[in-house]
C-alpha positions in Angstrom: 0.0 0.0 0.0 3.0 2.2 -0.2 1.8 3.3 -3.7 -1.5 4.6 -2.2 0.2 6.5 0.6 2.7 8.1 -1.8 -0.1 9.0 -4.2 -2.3 10.5 -1.5 0.5 12.9 -0.5 0.4 14.3 -4.0 -3.2 15.6 -3.5 -2.9 19.3 -2.7 -6.5 19.9 -1.6 -6.9 18.8 2.0 -10.6 18.0 1.6 -9.8 15.8 -1.4 -7.0 14.0 0.6 -9.5 13.4 3.5 -12.1 12.2 1.0 -9.7 9.6 -0.4 -8.5 8.5 3.0 -12.1 8.0 4.1 -12.9 6.2 0.8 -10.0 3.9 1.3 -10.8 3.1 4.9 -14.4 2.3 4.0 -13.7 0.2 0.9 -10.2 -1.3 1.4 -11.4 -4.7 2.7 -13.7 -5.3 -0.3 -11.0 -4.0 -2.7 -8.5 -6.5 -1.3 -11.0 -9.4 -1.5 -11.8 -8.7 -5.2 -8.1 -8.1 -6.0 -7.1 -11.3 -4.2 -9.7 -13.3 -6.1 -8.3 -12.1 -9.4 -4.5 -12.3 -8.7 -1.8 -14.9 -8.0 -0.6 -13.7 -4.6 -1.1 -11.3 -1.7 1.6 -9.0 -3.2 -0.1 -8.9 -6.5 -3.4 -8.0 -4.8 -1.7 -5.2 -2.9 -0.2 -3.9 -6.2 -3.6 -4.0 -7.9 -5.3 -2.2 -5.0 -2.5 0.4 -5.1 -2.9 0.9 -8.9 -6.7 1.2 -8.5 -6.3 3.8 -5.7 -4.1 5.9 -8.0 -6.7 5.6 -10.7 -9.4 6.6 -8.3 -7.4 9.6 -7.1 -7.5 10.9 -10.7 -11.3 10.8 -10.6 -12.0 12.5 -7.2 -14.4 15.0 -8.7 -16.4 12.2 -10.3 -16.3 10.0 -7.2 -17.7 12.8 -5.0 -20.9 13.0 -7.2 -21.7 9.3 -7.2 -24.4 7.7 -5.0 -23.2 5.1 -2.6 -24.1 2.0 -4.6 -22.8 3.4 -7.8 -19.6 4.5 -6.0 -19.1 0.9 -4.7 -19.5 -0.5 -8.2 -17.2 2.1 -9.7 -14.5 1.3 -7.1 -14.8 -2.5 -7.7 -14.7 -2.0 -11.4 -11.5 0.0 -11.1 -10.0 -2.8 -9.0 -11.1 -5.3 -11.6 -9.6 -3.3 -14.4 -6.3 -3.0 -12.5 -6.2 -6.7 -12.0 -7.0 -7.4 -15.7 -4.3 -5.0 -16.7 -1.8 -6.8 -14.5 -2.9 -10.1 -16.0 -2.5 -8.7 -19.6 1.0 -7.4 -18.7 2.0 -10.8 -17.4 0.5 -12.5 -20.4 2.5 -10.2 -22.7 5.7 -10.9 -20.8 5.1 -14.6 -20.9 4.5 -14.5 -24.7 7.6 -12.4 -25.2 9.7 -14.9 -23.3 10.6 -16.9 -26.5 8.6 -19.8 -25.5 10.2 -20.4 -22.2 7.7 -21.1 -19.4 7.3 -18.7 -16.6 5.8 -20.3 -13.6 3.5 -18.3 -11.4 4.9 -17.2 -8.1 3.7 -19.7 -5.5 2.2 -17.6 -2.7 1.0 -20.5 -0.5 3.9 -22.7 0.7 1.4 -25.3 1.9 -0.2 -25.8 -1.5 1.4 -28.4 -3.7 3.2 -26.7 -6.6 1.4 -28.7 -9.3 -2.0 -28.0 -7.8 -1.1 -24.3 -7.4 0.0 -24.1 -11.1 -3.2 -25.9 -12.2 -5.3 -23.5 -10.1 -3.6 -20.5 -11.7 -4.1 -21.8 -15.2 -7.8 -22.3 -14.4 -8.0 -18.7 -12.9 -6.3 -17.3 -16.0 -8.7 -19.1 -18.3 -11.6 -17.8 -16.2 -10.3 -14.2 -16.3 -9.9 -14.5 -20.1 -13.5 -15.9 -20.5 -14.9 -13.2 -18.1 -13.4 -10.5 -20.3 -15.2 -11.9 -23.4 -18.6 -11.8 -21.6 -21.0 -8.9 -22.4 -20.5 -6.1 -19.8 -23.9 -6.7 -18.2 -23.0 -10.4 -17.5 -19.5 -9.3 -16.2 -21.1 -6.9 -13.8 -23.7 -9.5 -12.5 -21.0 -12.2 -12.1 -18.6 -9.8 -10.4 -21.2 -8.6 -7.9 -22.5 -12.0 -7.1 -19.2 -14.0 -6.8 -16.5 -11.4 -6.1 -18.4 -8.9 -4.1 -20.7 -11.6 -2.6 -23.9 -9.5 -3.0 -27.4 -11.0 -2.9 -29.7 -11.0 -5.8 -31.7 -8.3 -4.1 -28.6 -6.0 -3.7 -27.7 -6.6 -7.4 -31.2 -5.8 -8.5 -31.1 -2.6 -6.6 -27.8 -1.5 -8.0 -28.7 -2.5 -11.6 -32.3 -1.2 -11.4 -33.8 -4.5 -12.5 -36.0 -7.1 -10.8 -34.6 -9.9 -8.6 -35.9 -12.5 -11.0 -34.0 -10.9 -13.9 -30.8 -11.0 -11.8 -31.2 -14.7 -11.4 -31.8 -15.3 -15.1 -28.9 -13.1 -16.0 -26.6 -15.0 -13.6 -27.7 -18.4 -15.0 -27.2 -17.3 -18.6 -23.8 -15.7 -17.7 -22.7 -18.9 -15.9 -23.7 -21.0 -19.0 -21.8 -18.6 -21.3 -18.7 -18.9 -19.1 -19.0 -22.7 -18.9 -19.3 -22.9 -22.7 -16.3 -20.6 -23.3 -14.2 -22.5 -20.9 -15.2 -25.8 -22.5 -14.4 -24.5 -26.0 -11.0 -23.1 -24.8 -10.1 -26.5 -23.3 -10.8 -28.3 -26.6 
């Protein structure tokens, strides 16, 4: 979180600095949960949250105008985008490595290395498939599984009926399953 603390010092307006500190205090736990679900290690999650905070600092005037639910969604989307950017950078580096294999950093010493690598490959495939989903499906999946929101909460944020949320989630899961199955073939 050194990046966030360094970035916050660059904010000249004291009320903006206080706003960002308050925003971070209120949303850090959820930001880390989402980042951790999308990254290889705790360190990567911290980097993602730091990058997301820097991006949010650039949007202070917009953030101040957003309602609570919209603000939460915006923050989580920013974290998600930072995680995807990290994933793309790593993927580019891996492809530029002249065919040599770069093994993911193993964050959990108790996990068997083969199992951890398999888990990471599965996560990478899932992230790639998620990015190919329509935006509405991405939002629904992210809110349900990464933010752990109920169908009622998702419906309130998206402005649709609870039943429509369930239908959207079912269709999105089916699309993800089909994409992952096609990618595996």
